N, C-alpha and C positions, 0 to 999 in steps of 0.2 A: 675368469680363472682364475687369478690372484687368491682370492676366497677360497676357490674348488682346493686348490693345492696348500694354503696354507692358513686358511681361515681368517684371512685378513678380508675387510670389507672394502677396499679401496677401489674396486670395479663398481661396487654400487656407489660410491662416491662420487667416480667419474661418470657415472650415468646422470647424476644428480645436479655436478658441475654443468653437462652440456646441456641440462633441461634449463637451469638458471640462466645460463646464458644465452639460449632462444628466447625466454621468459622476458628479458631484460632488453634484446633487440627488439622484439615487437613491442615493448613500451617505448623505446626510445624513435619506433618508425610512427607510431600513433602521435607521440609529443612533436614532432617535425611535421606532421600533416596538420596537426590543428596550429601550430606556429605558424603555416604556410596560409591558412585558411584565417586567421584570427586578422582583424584591423590594427588591434590594440598592440601593448608593450608585449613584443616576443622575447625580451631578453631573458624574461622568465623561464620560458619555454627551453631557451638555449641553455642557460644554468642548468636546468634541471636534467637536459639530454647530455651535457657534459659530466654530471655526476654519475649518471646512466652508465657512460662509456668507460668513466674512471673503474666502476666497477666490475665491468666487462672483462678491462683488462687485467685486473687484480683476479679474477676467476680463472680467465686463461693462463696467467702466470702459474697459477697453483693446479691447474689441470696439466700444463706441461711439468710442471715437478713430479705430478703423482704419475705421469706415463713414464717418465725418466725413473720412477723409483720401481714401477713393477717391469719395466724391462732390464734394470740392472739386478733385480733379486734374483739368487740362485733357484731358489725353488722354481720359480716360472722359469728359467731358461733350462733348469731339467725337466718340467714337464714338458715344454716345447722342443726338447731333444728328443723324450721319449714319442711324442704324436710323429714326429720326423720320424724317426723310425718304423711307427708302427703304418704308416702310411706307404713307406717304403719297400716294406714286406708285404703288405697287404695288394692282393689282385682287388683293385677298385674298379667294379664293373658293378654297380647295383643294378639290381634287377628289380628288387623289392626294396621298402623301407627296413633298413636294420637299426635299430633303436640302440644298439651297444655302441656301434661307430659313429651314429651322429651324438651320443652322449661324449664320447671320447674325443669330437672334434669342434663340436659347438658349444660356446661359453655362455652367449644370452642370444634372443631373439626378440628385436623391439617394434612394436606394431607403432607406425607414424601415423599420424593425423590425415596425412596427405596420400593416403590409401597405398603406402610402400610399405616394405618391411624391411628392416637392416637385419643381417643375419650376423653376428660377432663371431667370429671361431676363435679357440683358443691362441695364443700368440697376438690375437689383436685385428688380424687382419677382417674388412667388414665387405658384406656384399649387400648391394641393395636392390632389392625386387619389387616391380610396382604390380599390385594387387591389381585383378580385372573383374 
């Protein structure tokens, strides 16, 4: 949404940060599995896991900072207020798909590998739906 309002691509950065965190967590899980199953020196695995969690911590701090920046951005707050007013004044009974309304309230849609979609509304509210 920040990008749509101000041209700032921080929301794309947020998505990349979340993706990197998830990938690092998967790497740490794999290393932990290897450490448990190995009969040899486990210290190398634990050192590498520690490095990964250190990187995850740094990424989470950056993500928190980025989210705070978006929340405090005047353009973002102005857009949220505009959308809230729109929703208050709109008779919100959708009987059929309305592209104009969807474009006003949906920031992005992510299709996840576990057969779910995450719909991120402008303002940061997320809705997760399971695909069947």
